[in-house]
N, C-alpha and C positions, 0 to 999 in steps of 0.2 A: 316383250311387250306387242301386244298385237296390233299393226297398224290398218286402219281403215283408210280403202283407197276409194275415191270417189273419182268419176268421170261427169266433169259438169263444163256445159259450154253455153250456158244459160243466166246472166245475171241474174233473173229472178225466179232460178231455180230453188225452191224452199230448202234444199238440204245446205245450202250457204248459212241457213242461221242456226244450225249446227254447227258450222265452222266457226263461226263468230263466238258461239256460247264458248266452244272448246277454246280458243285462243284468248278470251277475256277470264277465261278460268284458271290460264298458268299453263297450258296445251303447248306440244310444239306441232306446227303443221307445214307442209310443203305447198306452195302457191305458186301459180302462174304469173310470169309478170310478161311485159315484151321483151325485157332484156333477157335475161334466165331466168329458171324457177328459184325462189327463193325459201330459205327454211326458216318460218315466220316463227316471232313468240312475241308476248306482250313487250315492249321496248322500256318499259317504266316499271317490270317485273322483274327484279334481280334474280330471283329463282329459275323465273321462265327461261328470262337471255341464259343462265348459267347451262341450263338444260342443252341449248344450239350447239355452245361450247363441245358438249360431251358427246354429243352426237355426231358432228362433224371431226372430233379430233383436233378442234382451231386451238391455235395459241393465245392465250387471254391477252397478249398485248396487240391483237391484231383489232382494230376498231370495226363496229357493226355498222349499218347504213339504217336510218330511222324513215319508213313509210308511213305517208299520211295520205288522206284523201281529201282533206278542207283544208284552203288556205287556213283558215282558222284555228288549225291544231299545231300550224308550225311555232307561231310566238311562243308559247309556252315552254317551247323545247330551247330557246335560245336567248342569248342577253340580249342581245336587239338585232332588228331587220334591216341594214342598210342598204341604201336606194340600190345600190349594184346590185343586191341579191334580189329586191324586188323585180328590177327589172328582168332579170334574168330568169324567175320564176312567171313573170308577164308572159316571156316569151317561149319558154319551153316546157312549162308546168300545164296538165301533165306529160310526162315523156320521159326517156332516159339521161337524166341530168340530175346528177345529186350535188347539193351545195352544203357545203362547210363552214360552219359559223361558230363562234364561243357559246357554249353550252349554259343552259342555266342551271340551278340546283335539280331540278326535276328529274335530269336525265342521272339515271344510275352512271357509276364509273365502269361498270362489267361492258354497259352497251356501249360506252366511249372508247373502251380500251386502256382507259385510265388517262386518256386526254382530258383537256380544257375546254374541247370542241366537241361539235356533233354534225354528223352527216345526215341530210336529211333528204329527201327526195318523195315526189306525187306520182307514182306509175301510170300507166295510162290502160293499162291491159283490163278491157272492162270486168272479169272475173275477179283478178287482185282487186278493184276499187269496189266491187260488190262484198268483200269478205273484210276490208277496211270498214267500209259503212256497216257491215254487220257485227263486228267486234266492237267497233266504235274506239277503238282504243289506237295510238301508233303502235306499230309493229317491225321490230328490229328481225331484218331477213336478208342474211347473205347468202352466198348461192348456194342450192342444196344439194352438196355432193360432200364427199369425204374430204378433208383439206387437203390441198395440194394437185388434186385430181383435176380433170377437166370440169368445168360446168356444165350442167344440165341443161338440155334446153328441150328436151320432152319428159312426159310422166315416166316412160319408162325407163330413161338412165335414173330418175329419182328414185324409183325403185331399187334398182340395183342396189346403189349406196345406201338408202336409207330403211328399205321395209325391215322392221321388226325394232328400228330406232328411236323411232317419233310415233305420234299419235294418230296424223292421218297424213292422207297425201291427196289433192285436188289436182287430177288430170284435168288439160285444159287444150290438149295439142302441141304442136311445135310453138316455140318463142318466134317473135317475125324480127326481134334484132339480132338479138344469138350471142351478144357480149353484154359481158356486165356495164351499166351504165357509165357516163362520164361525170367523172370528180374533179369539182373545183374550189378551191378555197378561197373565200373572202375573209377569213380570221387574220391576216395579215395586211400589211402596208401593200401588195401589189396582189392583182388574183392571180392563183396560181394554178395550172391544171397538173393535177395529181395523177389521174388515170385517163385514159381517153376511150372514149366510147362514141355510142351516135349519134351525138351533139360534137360537133366536129371542131378543132382549133377555131377556125374560118367562121363557126358559126359563132361560138363565144366571143370572136372579137367583133363580131355585125353588133353586139350589145355592150359590151365591155371598154371597148377601143383595144388596146394592145395588153396581153396575157404573159406571162412566165409558163414555161411549160418544165416542171421540175425535170432535173436530172433523171431521176429514177424513173421515169417514163423510157426512156433509152436504156438505161444502165443500172448495176447492180447498184443496192439501197446502200450507201455508204457504211462503213462499218462505225456501229456503233449511234448509228441515227435511228431516230424513232418514227416507226410507219403511221404517217397522218392520214391515211388511206388505206382502206382495203386493195390489195392487188399491187401492193408495194413491196411487198416482201421477194426475198430473193431468188425463189423457184416455187412456179403457181401455174396451173391447169395444164399440168403435163401428165401423159399416158406415162404405164409402165417401162416402155421402151426409151431408149435414147436418142434423144430428138437433135439433129446438129442441122441449122440452116446453112443451106450453101447460096452463095451471094454471087451473080451471074447469068448469065442469058443461056437460052434452052440447049444449045449446044454443047456448051461446057458443063453444064448440069447433066446431059444424057452422057458426057464422056466420061465426068465423074462417078458414075453409076456403074456404070459398063467396067470400071477399075477396081471397082468396090461391091463385087457380088457374092460376098458372106453371106452364107445361111443365115433367114433372121432378117436381112434387110428388106425394108418397103421405102418406097419414095412417097413424099408428100409434095403431089403436083398441083397444078390447075389442070381445069377441065380440057379434054381433049386431048391431053398429052399422054394418058395411060398406056397407051399400045406403042406406042415408039419407045417405051423405055425398056433396057434391058432385067428390071427386077419389076416384082409384083408393087402396085402402086394403088393408092386411097388419093381422089380429088378434093380439093374444097373451096370450088367454084372458076368462075372464069379469072383469064389475071387482070383482065379490066374491070372488072368489076369487085369491088372492093365489099360492098354489102352483100352482096351474094357471099364471098368470102367470111364474113363475120359470120352471117347465118347458120352457114354450115361447119363453121372450124371445129367448134368443141364436138360434134357429132363425127368429123372425119377421125380427130384426137382418140376418141372411143373405139373408134371401127380399127384404129390401128392394134389398141389390145386385142380385139375380138379375134385378129389375124398372127396374134403371137408373134408380133413383130419386136425385134431386138434392139434392133438401130434403126432409126428412120431419118433420113436424108429429106429436108423441105425446102421446097421453092420459097425464096425470098419476096416477101409481097411487097407492096408499095408503100412509103410511108405519108403519103400525102391524102389530105382529108379523113374521110372514116377508116384508108388504109393503115394509120396510125395506130387505131385501136388494133387491128389485126396484127401487125407488126409487134404491138407492144404483150398482146397475148403468146404469141409464137416464139418471142426470144426469152420471155419465161418458159414457156416448156420448153424449152432448148438449154434453160439453164446457162444462157448467155454466151451457147457455143456456136459460133460462126466460122466458114470458111469461105474466105474469099476465093473464087475462080479465077 
């Protein structure tokens, strides 16, 4: 398959009409969002959605997020919109928040991963919104990477994984958030955070009051438990290297690396620590800036592969605020391997 590559930064670019037509006709296109690049297809077209799974090598029981550009598109996708969901949308849409509700019969099972719920969000990225308006259909759009690998936060990373596998790629530069959207389920009795992201637990609580945080945010998904959201599977976001999180202060981290300098060892550290370490290092943001860490994490994980890393020892991020999203991605990239220093 020949993949058409567009570089588009203007929402008024007439080529977006071509992209919209391609999507409406059942094509698959990688599109920018504020979180990560998404692999988009008509969410209501089962055959089109199946092409997403084929391009990614994604398990069929992993549900997809449906993207819309207008609140009017939401109601037909769900059984009902309760007041709590409307309040969240008022507060955080358009933006990096996905809301799970009971689905309507309009949503194909392939899109919802066989679940009776559907995950919906309204992105804020101007090019994503222009594409959604051009095709005027809801778009299923998981991250535009090979399943399990680090999500792409720029067009070049998408091209590495998807060139020749999909119809087109729309490159609009780097993503501003850098990790996938927050996912909150309102399909049960209590609001439940299933995946942390740019909308923090504290921000959700400012609208909903108390929320539950699913155990799978911190730990392996329990054996036999169904993934209710993207990002809940055992291992995700991982480079080819084995990643291990080291929990402790910088002095202990540096001492550990000094004792483990085998060939192929690379440190994944905070900004400014590189030159003080006894092994090659890639940084992923300042220790005190979780937003910067989130924006750079996936790029750093991909850089580890480019450096030929075999074993990666990563600094342990904060779990407060936006830091919880960074921690969640790293703990999965590490397949839950943590060493307490």
